[in-house]
C-alpha positions, 0 to 999 in steps of 0.5 A: 598265784593259782591258775584260773581254769573256767569250764567250757560252756556251749556259749563259749563254743558258740562264740568261737564257731561264730568267729570262725564263720565270720572270719571265713566269710570276711576272707571270701567277701569281695563286696565293699559293703559286706566287707565293711559289715564284717569288719564291724562284726569283728569288733562286736565279736571281740566285745562278746569274747570279753563278755562271755569268757570270764578272765584273760588269765584263764588257762583253758585252751578255748579261751586262748584260741578264741582270743587269738582268733579275735585279734586275727579277725579284727586285724585282717578285717581292718586290712581288708576294708582298707584294701577293698575300699581303695579300689 
């Protein structure tokens, strides 16, 4: 099997930067409504990842970095919503 390697495009870089920005905002947010919004946005950015990046078997480092960021963003945001919502 030939390893897939798709080119890096500006939209791929933009999705990664958007994810990093929203992840930082979620880590700093204290407002329950803002935290819930950022939790919902984590699901949206995960969907955008799978629409922008062609294949999960892509060996491009940006693909793997963004996929890991998406998983971390979803897990941390759900955990933070549970913690903030319980107070």
